[in-house]
TORZAVEX-9066 format. One record per residue (C-alpha): residue number from 1; y, x, z; residue in one letter. Coordinates in nm, 2 decimals. Each point is the difference from the previous one (the first is absolute). Last residue first. Layout:
<atom><i>NUM</i><c2>Y</c2><c1>X</c1><c3>Z</c3><aa>a</aa></atom>
...
This chain:
<atom><i>88</i><c2>4.02</c2><c1>5.04</c1><c3>-6.89</c3><aa>x</aa></atom>
<atom><i>87</i><c2>-0.22</c2><c1>-0.28</c1><c3>0.14</c3><aa>x</aa></atom>
<atom><i>86</i><c2>0.29</c2><c1>-0.24</c1><c3>0.03</c3><aa>x</aa></atom>
<atom><i>85</i><c2>0.04</c2><c1>0.01</c1><c3>-0.39</c3><aa>x</aa></atom>
<atom><i>84</i><c2>-0.34</c2><c1>-0.16</c1><c3>-0.05</c3><aa>x</aa></atom>
<atom><i>83</i><c2>0.07</c2><c1>-0.28</c1><c3>0.24</c3><aa>x</aa></atom>
<atom><i>82</i><c2>0.32</c2><c1>-0.07</c1><c3>-0.19</c3><aa>x</aa></atom>
<atom><i>81</i><c2>-0.19</c2><c1>-0.01</c1><c3>-0.33</c3><aa>x</aa></atom>
<atom><i>80</i><c2>-0.26</c2><c1>-0.25</c1><c3>0.13</c3><aa>x</aa></atom>
<atom><i>79</i><c2>0.27</c2><c1>-0.23</c1><c3>0.15</c3><aa>x</aa></atom>
<atom><i>78</i><c2>0.21</c2><c1>0.01</c1><c3>-0.32</c3><aa>x</aa></atom>
<atom><i>77</i><c2>-0.32</c2><c1>-0.07</c1><c3>-0.20</c3><aa>x</aa></atom>
<atom><i>76</i><c2>-0.07</c2><c1>-0.31</c1><c3>0.21</c3><aa>x</aa></atom>
<atom><i>75</i><c2>0.36</c2><c1>-0.12</c1><c3>-0.01</c3><aa>x</aa></atom>
<atom><i>74</i><c2>0.01</c2><c1>0.04</c1><c3>-0.38</c3><aa>x</aa></atom>
<atom><i>73</i><c2>-0.33</c2><c1>-0.18</c1><c3>-0.05</c3><aa>x</aa></atom>
<atom><i>72</i><c2>0.12</c2><c1>-0.29</c1><c3>0.21</c3><aa>x</aa></atom>
<atom><i>71</i><c2>0.33</c2><c1>-0.02</c1><c3>-0.19</c3><aa>x</aa></atom>
<atom><i>70</i><c2>-0.18</c2><c1>0.01</c1><c3>-0.33</c3><aa>x</aa></atom>
<atom><i>69</i><c2>-0.22</c2><c1>-0.28</c1><c3>0.12</c3><aa>x</aa></atom>
<atom><i>68</i><c2>0.30</c2><c1>-0.21</c1><c3>0.09</c3><aa>x</aa></atom>
<atom><i>67</i><c2>0.17</c2><c1>0.07</c1><c3>-0.34</c3><aa>x</aa></atom>
<atom><i>66</i><c2>-0.31</c2><c1>-0.09</c1><c3>-0.19</c3><aa>x</aa></atom>
<atom><i>65</i><c2>-0.03</c2><c1>-0.32</c1><c3>0.21</c3><aa>x</aa></atom>
<atom><i>64</i><c2>0.35</c2><c1>-0.10</c1><c3>-0.10</c3><aa>x</aa></atom>
<atom><i>63</i><c2>-0.06</c2><c1>0.09</c1><c3>-0.37</c3><aa>x</aa></atom>
<atom><i>62</i><c2>-0.31</c2><c1>-0.22</c1><c3>0.00</c3><aa>x</aa></atom>
<atom><i>61</i><c2>0.18</c2><c1>-0.28</c1><c3>0.18</c3><aa>x</aa></atom>
<atom><i>60</i><c2>0.28</c2><c1>0.00</c1><c3>-0.26</c3><aa>x</aa></atom>
<atom><i>59</i><c2>-0.26</c2><c1>0.01</c1><c3>-0.29</c3><aa>x</aa></atom>
<atom><i>58</i><c2>-0.18</c2><c1>-0.30</c1><c3>0.14</c3><aa>x</aa></atom>
<atom><i>57</i><c2>0.31</c2><c1>-0.21</c1><c3>0.08</c3><aa>x</aa></atom>
<atom><i>56</i><c2>0.12</c2><c1>-0.05</c1><c3>-0.36</c3><aa>x</aa></atom>
<atom><i>55</i><c2>-0.33</c2><c1>-0.14</c1><c3>-0.13</c3><aa>x</aa></atom>
<atom><i>54</i><c2>-0.03</c2><c1>-0.20</c1><c3>0.32</c3><aa>x</aa></atom>
<atom><i>53</i><c2>0.34</c2><c1>-0.16</c1><c3>-0.07</c3><aa>x</aa></atom>
<atom><i>52</i><c2>-0.11</c2><c1>-0.09</c1><c3>-0.35</c3><aa>x</aa></atom>
<atom><i>51</i><c2>-0.33</c2><c1>-0.14</c1><c3>0.11</c3><aa>x</aa></atom>
<atom><i>50</i><c2>0.18</c2><c1>-0.21</c1><c3>0.26</c3><aa>x</aa></atom>
<atom><i>49</i><c2>0.24</c2><c1>-0.13</c1><c3>-0.26</c3><aa>x</aa></atom>
<atom><i>48</i><c2>-0.27</c2><c1>-0.09</c1><c3>-0.24</c3><aa>x</aa></atom>
<atom><i>47</i><c2>-0.21</c2><c1>-0.18</c1><c3>0.27</c3><aa>x</aa></atom>
<atom><i>46</i><c2>0.31</c2><c1>-0.19</c1><c3>0.12</c3><aa>x</aa></atom>
<atom><i>45</i><c2>0.08</c2><c1>-0.11</c1><c3>-0.36</c3><aa>x</aa></atom>
<atom><i>44</i><c2>-0.36</c2><c1>-0.11</c1><c3>-0.06</c3><aa>x</aa></atom>
<atom><i>43</i><c2>0.00</c2><c1>-0.21</c1><c3>0.31</c3><aa>x</aa></atom>
<atom><i>42</i><c2>0.34</c2><c1>-0.15</c1><c3>-0.09</c3><aa>x</aa></atom>
<atom><i>41</i><c2>-0.14</c2><c1>-0.10</c1><c3>-0.34</c3><aa>x</aa></atom>
<atom><i>40</i><c2>-0.31</c2><c1>-0.14</c1><c3>0.15</c3><aa>x</aa></atom>
<atom><i>39</i><c2>0.20</c2><c1>-0.21</c1><c3>0.25</c3><aa>x</aa></atom>
<atom><i>38</i><c2>0.21</c2><c1>-0.13</c1><c3>-0.29</c3><aa>x</aa></atom>
<atom><i>37</i><c2>-0.32</c2><c1>-0.11</c1><c3>-0.18</c3><aa>x</aa></atom>
<atom><i>36</i><c2>-0.11</c2><c1>-0.18</c1><c3>0.32</c3><aa>x</aa></atom>
<atom><i>35</i><c2>0.34</c2><c1>-0.16</c1><c3>0.02</c3><aa>x</aa></atom>
<atom><i>34</i><c2>-0.04</c2><c1>-0.12</c1><c3>-0.36</c3><aa>x</aa></atom>
<atom><i>33</i><c2>-0.34</c2><c1>-0.14</c1><c3>0.08</c3><aa>x</aa></atom>
<atom><i>32</i><c2>0.12</c2><c1>-0.19</c1><c3>0.31</c3><aa>x</aa></atom>
<atom><i>31</i><c2>0.31</c2><c1>-0.13</c1><c3>-0.18</c3><aa>x</aa></atom>
<atom><i>30</i><c2>-0.20</c2><c1>-0.15</c1><c3>-0.29</c3><aa>x</aa></atom>
<atom><i>29</i><c2>0.18</c2><c1>-0.34</c1><c3>0.00</c3><aa>x</aa></atom>
<atom><i>28</i><c2>0.16</c2><c1>0.08</c1><c3>-0.33</c3><aa>x</aa></atom>
<atom><i>27</i><c2>0.36</c2><c1>-0.01</c1><c3>0.13</c3><aa>x</aa></atom>
<atom><i>26</i><c2>-0.07</c2><c1>0.17</c1><c3>0.32</c3><aa>x</aa></atom>
<atom><i>25</i><c2>-0.20</c2><c1>0.28</c1><c3>-0.17</c3><aa>x</aa></atom>
<atom><i>24</i><c2>0.27</c2><c1>0.05</c1><c3>-0.26</c3><aa>x</aa></atom>
<atom><i>23</i><c2>0.26</c2><c1>0.03</c1><c3>0.28</c3><aa>x</aa></atom>
<atom><i>22</i><c2>-0.22</c2><c1>0.25</c1><c3>0.19</c3><aa>x</aa></atom>
<atom><i>21</i><c2>-0.03</c2><c1>0.21</c1><c3>-0.32</c3><aa>x</aa></atom>
<atom><i>20</i><c2>0.37</c2><c1>-0.03</c1><c3>-0.05</c3><aa>x</aa></atom>
<atom><i>19</i><c2>0.06</c2><c1>0.15</c1><c3>0.35</c3><aa>x</aa></atom>
<atom><i>18</i><c2>-0.23</c2><c1>0.28</c1><c3>-0.10</c3><aa>x</aa></atom>
<atom><i>17</i><c2>0.18</c2><c1>0.07</c1><c3>-0.32</c3><aa>x</aa></atom>
<atom><i>16</i><c2>0.34</c2><c1>0.01</c1><c3>0.19</c3><aa>x</aa></atom>
<atom><i>15</i><c2>-0.12</c2><c1>0.27</c1><c3>0.24</c3><aa>x</aa></atom>
<atom><i>14</i><c2>0.00</c2><c1>-0.07</c1><c3>0.37</c3><aa>x</aa></atom>
<atom><i>13</i><c2>0.21</c2><c1>0.20</c1><c3>0.23</c3><aa>x</aa></atom>
<atom><i>12</i><c2>0.31</c2><c1>-0.23</c1><c3>-0.01</c3><aa>x</aa></atom>
<atom><i>11</i><c2>-0.11</c2><c1>-0.18</c1><c3>0.31</c3><aa>x</aa></atom>
<atom><i>10</i><c2>0.17</c2><c1>-0.33</c1><c3>-0.07</c3><aa>x</aa></atom>
<atom><i>9</i><c2>-0.12</c2><c1>-0.02</c1><c3>-0.36</c3><aa>x</aa></atom>
<atom><i>8</i><c2>-0.36</c2><c1>-0.09</c1><c3>0.11</c3><aa>x</aa></atom>
<atom><i>7</i><c2>0.12</c2><c1>-0.33</c1><c3>0.15</c3><aa>x</aa></atom>
<atom><i>6</i><c2>0.06</c2><c1>-0.15</c1><c3>-0.35</c3><aa>x</aa></atom>
<atom><i>5</i><c2>-0.35</c2><c1>0.11</c1><c3>-0.11</c3><aa>x</aa></atom>
<atom><i>4</i><c2>-0.15</c2><c1>-0.19</c1><c3>0.30</c3><aa>x</aa></atom>
<atom><i>3</i><c2>0.16</c2><c1>-0.33</c1><c3>-0.09</c3><aa>x</aa></atom>
<atom><i>2</i><c2>0.26</c2><c1>-0.21</c1><c3>0.20</c3><aa>x</aa></atom>
<atom><i>1</i><c2>-0.03</c2><c1>-0.37</c1><c3>-0.04</c3><aa>x</aa></atom>
């Protein structure tokens, strides 16, 4: 009989400790609880990765918006100064 933890090796993306958790869950008859714990671990990992990416993205967006605003202000000032030079 093929077990779930043996199938987990096929993908290669699963960490060894998580495969062992599934194996222990199968052996003890607590597979449902162990899978719930694994789901919690994955949820925490996703939340941590998302927070890290947002922490990197916020400064980049701030700089990008600053450059856009500087471009708008420059174009407005250029238009105002060019109108001023036409009068003379």
